[in-house]
C-alpha positions in Angstrom: -0.3 0.0 0.3 1.4 3.6 -0.4 0.9 6.3 1.6 -1.8 7.5 0.0 -3.9 4.1 0.5 -7.9 4.9 1.8 -8.1 4.2 5.6 -11.9 2.5 7.1 -11.7 6.1 9.4 -11.8 8.0 6.1 -14.9 6.8 5.3 -17.8 9.5 5.1 -20.0 10.3 8.6 -22.1 13.6 7.0 -22.5 15.7 4.2 -23.2 19.5 4.9 -23.6 22.7 2.1 -23.2 26.2 2.1 -24.3 28.7 -0.4 -20.7 28.1 -1.5 -19.1 24.7 -0.2 -19.7 21.4 0.6 -17.9 20.0 4.1 -17.5 16.3 4.3 -17.3 15.2 7.7 -15.1 12.0 7.9 -15.3 9.4 10.7 -11.6 10.1 12.0 -13.5 13.2 12.9 -11.7 15.5 10.2 -13.7 17.8 8.2 -12.5 18.4 4.5 -14.4 21.4 2.8 -13.7 22.6 -1.0 -15.6 25.3 -3.1 -19.1 24.1 -5.0 -17.4 26.1 -7.8 -15.0 22.4 -8.4 -18.2 20.4 -8.9 -20.1 22.1 -11.7 -23.1 20.4 -11.4 -23.6 20.7 -7.0 -22.8 24.3 -8.1 -25.5 24.7 -10.2 -28.0 22.2 -8.6 -31.3 23.8 -6.2 -30.6 23.5 -2.5 -32.9 20.4 -2.8 -30.8 18.5 -5.3 -27.8 19.0 -2.9 -29.4 17.6 0.1 -30.5 14.5 -1.9 -26.9 12.3 -1.2 -26.2 9.3 -0.4 -23.3 7.3 0.9 -21.8 5.0 -1.1 -19.1 2.9 -2.3 -18.7 1.3 1.5 -18.5 5.0 3.1 -15.9 6.3 0.8 -17.8 8.5 -1.6 -20.7 9.9 -1.8 -23.5 10.2 -4.6 -26.2 12.4 -6.0 -28.8 10.6 -7.9 -30.5 14.1 -9.3 -27.5 15.7 -10.2 -25.5 12.4 -11.4 -22.5 13.4 -9.5 -19.9 10.8 -7.6 -17.7 12.3 -5.6 -14.7 10.2 -3.4 -13.3 10.2 -0.5 -10.1 9.7 -2.1 -10.7 12.6 -4.9 -11.8 14.9 -2.2 -8.4 14.0 0.7 -6.4 15.0 -2.8 -7.8 18.0 -3.4 -8.9 16.8 -6.4 -11.9 18.9 -8.2 -14.2 17.1 -10.9 -12.8 16.5 -14.2 -13.4 18.4 -17.0 -16.6 16.7 -18.9 -16.4 18.7 -21.9 -12.8 17.1 -23.3 
């Protein structure tokens, strides 16, 4: 395993949104906060759509059915914005 291997404690515990950010609380007590502009589908979603998240992948990701968006804890911890889907 590399030094960036995901640990069991890095599973998602809770998700919160502000007008400009998403904050993901992990089981180990850390909270990752990043701007919604990193995820254009989230940025353009309604508050109701943003709040329709499911924890998936055994707790290592988030899935938003209404906006067809998936975010992994690995990507969050790396600080990786959504890939450009127009390429």
